[in-house]
N, C-alpha and C positions, 0 to 999 in steps of 0.2 A: 475242282477235280468232282463228281459225284461220290458220295458215301461207298455206294455199290460199286463203283468201278475200281475204287481203291480197292477193294478186297474186304471191305467190312461185312460183315452178316446182315442179313434185314432184321433180325432180333437184337442184333447190339445196337442197331441207329433207332429201332422203335424203343429199347429200354432208355436209350439217350434222350429221346425225346418225351419218356414220359417222366423221365425225373424234372425235366424243364418244365413240363405242364404242372406239375407236384408245386415245384420252387412259383411258378404263377410267372413263368417269363416266355413262355407262348400261350397262344388263346385262340378262341376260333371267331373268326368272321363271320358274316351274314352269309356268306356262300360254303359256311363248312368248310373253310380252309383254316388251315394252321399257319399264324401271323403273328411277330411279335409283340408281346405286351409292351406298356411303358417301361416296366422293370424290366425286362428282355432288351429295350432298344439300351436303356442308360447302362446295363452290363455288356453290351455291346461295345458302347464307347470307351467302356473303362479299358475293356479288351484290347481294342485299337490303339486306345494311348500307351498301353503297356507294351504292345507289340508294333512295331511300323510294317511287317509284312510276314505272317503266316503261312504255310499250306499243308495241307492233308495229306501225307505222303502214304503211296502203296504198302500194303502188307506187303513183307517178302517172305514171310511164312506161308505164304498160300502158291508160292510160285514154285514148279514145279521143273526141273532142268530138260531140257528139250534133248529129245532121245535120237539117235541117228537111226535109219532107215533099218539099219543090220541088228539092231538092238529089239526089234519087235519082233516078237513071234507070233504067228496067225497060224493054227491047226488048219 
């Protein structure tokens, strides 16, 4: 599930990306695309060993309760 679909803000995702770039785990290739560096691949392998399965869950704090048609006021 993409992070934006899960409810994470663009700024939060970019903050995580900048942190990974600072740690040297993400680098740019010839096409100016972000890819995992060797350090990033090593970290990914460590994470995969620790956890067999992990998912990115949607943020429930952004969910809004659905309203009935009678609850909506239109002037």
